[in-house]
C-alpha positions in Angstrom: 86.1 -118.3 78.7 89.2 -120.5 78.2 90.9 -121.6 81.5 94.4 -121.6 82.4 96.3 -125.0 82.7 98.3 -126.0 85.7 101.7 -127.6 86.4 102.3 -129.1 89.4 106.7 -129.1 89.3 108.2 -131.3 91.6 111.8 -130.5 93.0 114.6 -132.1 94.9 114.8 -129.3 97.5 112.8 -129.6 100.8 114.9 -128.5 103.2 116.9 -125.3 102.6 113.9 -122.2 102.7 116.0 -119.6 101.0 116.2 -121.8 97.9 112.2 -123.0 97.9 111.8 -119.5 98.0 114.0 -118.7 95.1 112.7 -121.5 93.1 109.2 -120.2 93.8 110.0 -116.5 93.0 111.3 -117.9 89.6 108.0 -120.2 88.9 106.1 -117.3 89.9 107.1 -114.4 87.3 105.2 -115.6 84.1 102.2 -117.9 86.4 100.5 -117.8 89.4 101.9 -119.6 92.2 99.3 -120.7 94.6 101.0 -123.1 96.7 103.8 -124.4 97.7 104.3 -128.0 100.0 107.8 -128.8 101.1 109.1 -132.0 102.7 112.0 -132.8 104.4 112.3 -136.1 104.2 111.3 -136.3 101.1 113.5 -133.7 100.0 111.2 -132.8 97.6 108.9 -129.5 97.0 105.5 -129.4 94.8 104.9 -126.4 93.3 101.6 -125.5 91.8 101.0 -122.8 89.3 98.4 -121.8 87.1 98.7 -119.4 83.5 98.1 -119.2 80.0 99.4 -121.9 77.7 102.4 -119.8 76.9 103.2 -118.3 80.1 103.1 -121.4 81.5 106.0 -123.0 79.3 107.9 -119.4 80.0 107.2 -120.3 83.5 108.6 -123.6 84.2 111.5 -122.6 81.8 112.7 -120.2 83.8 111.9 -122.3 87.6 114.1 -125.4 85.9 116.6 -123.2 84.8 116.7 -121.6 88.6 116.7 -125.0 90.1 119.6 -126.5 88.2 121.7 -123.5 89.2 120.7 -123.9 92.7 120.3 -127.7 93.3 122.9 -130.1 92.8 121.4 -133.6 92.6 124.9 -135.3 92.8 124.4 -134.2 96.6 120.7 -135.3 97.1 119.3 -137.6 99.3 115.7 -138.2 100.2 112.9 -140.6 100.8 111.3 -139.9 97.4 112.6 -141.9 94.2 114.1 -138.7 91.8 115.6 -138.4 88.9 116.1 -135.0 87.9 116.5 -131.4 90.2 113.2 -130.8 88.8 112.1 -134.5 88.7 108.8 -134.7 86.7 106.5 -131.4 85.7 102.7 -132.6 84.7 100.6 -130.1 82.6 96.7 -130.7 84.0 93.7 -129.2 82.6 91.9 -128.1 85.1 88.4 -128.7 82.9 88.6 -132.3 80.9 87.8 -130.5 77.8 91.3 -128.9 78.0 93.6 -131.9 78.1 94.6 -131.4 74.3 95.7 -128.2 75.0 97.6 -129.7 78.2 99.0 -132.3 75.6 100.5 -130.1 73.1 102.0 -127.7 75.8 103.5 -130.3 77.4 105.5 -131.4 74.1 106.3 -127.9 73.4 107.7 -127.5 76.8 109.5 -131.0 76.4 111.1 -129.7 73.1 112.1 -126.5 75.1 113.6 -128.2 78.0 115.8 -130.2 75.9 117.0 -127.4 72.9 117.4 -124.3 75.2 118.5 -126.0 78.7 120.2 -129.0 77.3 118.3 -131.8 79.7 117.3 -134.9 79.1 113.7 -135.3 78.9 111.3 -138.7 79.6 107.5 -138.5 78.6 105.4 -139.9 80.3 100.9 -140.2 80.1 99.1 -138.9 77.9 102.4 -137.6 75.8 104.6 -140.6 76.5 102.3 -143.8 75.4 101.1 -144.4 78.9 104.8 -144.8 80.2 104.7 -144.0 84.4 107.2 -142.2 86.1 108.0 -145.1 88.5 109.3 -147.2 85.3 111.8 -144.4 84.3 112.8 -143.9 88.2 112.9 -147.5 88.6 116.1 -148.2 90.5 117.4 -144.6 90.8 119.8 -142.1 88.6 122.4 -144.6 88.8 120.5 -147.5 87.0 119.2 -144.9 85.0 122.4 -144.0 83.6 123.2 -147.7 83.0 119.9 -147.8 81.2 120.7 -145.0 78.9 124.4 -146.3 78.3 123.0 -149.9 77.2 120.9 -148.4 74.7 118.1 -150.4 76.9 116.2 -146.8 77.3 116.6 -143.4 75.7 115.3 -140.0 76.3 112.3 -138.6 74.5 114.3 -135.1 73.9 117.2 -133.7 74.7 121.2 -135.6 75.3 121.5 -139.4 75.6 122.8 -138.7 78.6 122.1 -137.7 82.3 123.3 -134.0 83.1 125.7 -134.0 86.2 123.7 -131.2 88.4 120.3 -131.3 87.2 119.5 -135.2 85.7 116.7 -135.2 83.8 113.1 -134.1 83.7 110.1 -136.4 83.1 107.2 -134.5 81.5 103.5 -135.5 80.8 100.1 -134.5 80.6 97.5 -135.9 83.1 94.1 -135.2 84.3 93.7 -133.8 87.8 95.1 -136.5 90.8 95.4 -136.0 94.5 98.6 -136.7 96.2 97.7 -137.7 99.5 99.7 -139.1 102.6 99.1 -140.8 105.7 101.4 -141.1 108.6 101.7 -143.7 111.2 103.0 -144.1 114.6 105.8 -146.4 114.0 109.6 -146.7 112.6 108.6 -150.5 110.8 108.9 -149.4 107.2 108.2 -152.8 106.1 104.4 -152.5 107.4 104.2 -149.1 105.2 104.8 -151.3 102.3 103.1 -153.5 103.2 99.8 -151.3 103.4 100.9 -149.6 100.2 100.8 -153.2 98.7 97.5 -153.5 99.6 95.6 -150.1 98.7 97.6 -149.6 94.9 95.8 -151.0 92.3 98.7 -153.0 91.3 97.9 -154.9 94.5 94.2 -155.6 93.5 93.2 -152.3 95.5 91.8 -149.1 94.8 91.6 -148.3 90.9 93.9 -145.3 89.6 96.0 -145.4 93.3 99.7 -145.8 93.4 101.1 -146.1 96.6 104.3 -146.2 98.6 105.7 -147.2 101.9 108.3 -144.8 103.1 110.4 -144.1 106.5 110.5 -140.6 107.3 113.4 -140.4 109.9 113.2 -136.8 110.8 109.7 -137.0 111.6 110.6 -140.3 113.5 107.2 -142.1 111.9 106.7 -144.3 108.5 104.1 -143.2 105.9 102.2 -144.6 102.9 102.6 -141.9 100.5 99.9 -142.2 97.6 99.0 -140.8 93.8 95.4 -141.0 93.6 94.8 -140.7 89.9 91.0 -141.2 89.8 89.5 -139.7 92.3 85.8 -140.2 91.0 86.5 -144.0 91.4 88.8 -144.2 94.5 86.9 -142.7 97.1 89.5 -140.4 99.2 88.0 -141.3 102.5 87.2 -145.0 101.9 91.3 -145.2 100.9 91.8 -143.5 104.7 89.7 -145.9 106.2 91.3 -148.5 104.3 94.8 -147.9 105.8 93.5 -147.2 109.2 92.2 -150.6 109.4 95.0 -152.3 107.8 97.4 -149.8 110.3 95.4 -151.0 113.5 95.7 -154.8 112.5 99.1 -154.5 112.6 98.8 -152.4 116.0 100.2 -149.3 114.5 98.2 -145.9 115.2 97.6 -143.6 112.5 99.0 -140.2 113.1 97.1 -138.2 110.2 96.8 -137.5 106.9 98.6 -135.0 104.5 97.4 -133.3 101.1 100.4 -132.3 99.0 99.6 -129.1 96.6 96.0 -128.7 95.8 92.8 -131.2 95.2 90.2 -131.2 93.1 86.9 -129.5 94.8 84.5 -132.4 93.9 86.8 -135.1 95.9 86.5 -132.8 99.2 82.7 -132.5 98.2 82.8 -136.6 98.1 84.5 -136.8 101.4 82.3 -134.1 103.0 79.5 -135.9 101.8 80.4 -139.0 103.6 81.1 -137.6 106.8 78.0 -135.7 107.1 76.0 -138.8 105.6 74.3 -136.9 103.1 72.1 -139.0 101.0 72.6 -138.9 97.5 75.1 -135.6 98.1 77.3 -135.0 94.8 80.0 -132.3 93.6 76.9 -130.5 91.5 75.2 -129.4 94.8 77.8 -127.2 95.9 77.3 -123.5 94.3 80.9 -122.8 93.7 81.1 -125.2 91.3 77.2 -124.9 89.4 79.0 -121.6 89.0 82.1 -122.7 87.3 80.1 -125.2 85.4 78.2 -122.3 83.8 81.8 -120.7 81.9 
């Protein structure tokens, strides 16, 4: 049985419920829309879709086109870095064996975004030579426009300049990750940035963890915003414990944590096993996952 592919388009709109609903409707016409996570401070919504390869491409094209109609990047401000109205579109295999399908689908989507929507496309991850989204977003849209004009960077598909309304789109294929935030009872964004530097891989922290410290003025707090790219190498509960310990060392309390979109069941199982102190607990002990493994 062939499983669907997942996609998690990140859209630069997190404050207008009517716009978010209209974009979700467009994404959901040809795919199953599993979740929408919106954040007003980030000014960003994350849509989780699943469908067959062909239907997923059609759904994403329709959603990206609708987003460009409704979101003008020139009037956008938010805590989260972005370079497009639809900032990033990952294609994700539900089963590891389907990573090649995700790669092929990402490239097909990139070709059609460029040819049919006229947007510049930047490839990352499994189809972008390992390039990261952060390397493309560095400095924001103004810096990206300068790099394009100077010939320091070129889109992988589409026109050589950013679209005035829609900017550009980052497209890639990747394994499942966990987008996870920890909110801190403080307005000291430098403290959040320092904690993010401790937990992320590039600072000597957890493998596969990317982290930013962000100010959330609407929520009245700061946040350590993370992507956990390898949840088997970096257990979620251990990351949260480290963030809490670093915050406590600075006299800051943890307000709570937040899951963005959906997460692999195995990661939740690992955290539950640790919390329950079950020796030798593993995802293979979960009935539903054992049934899925039998497909």
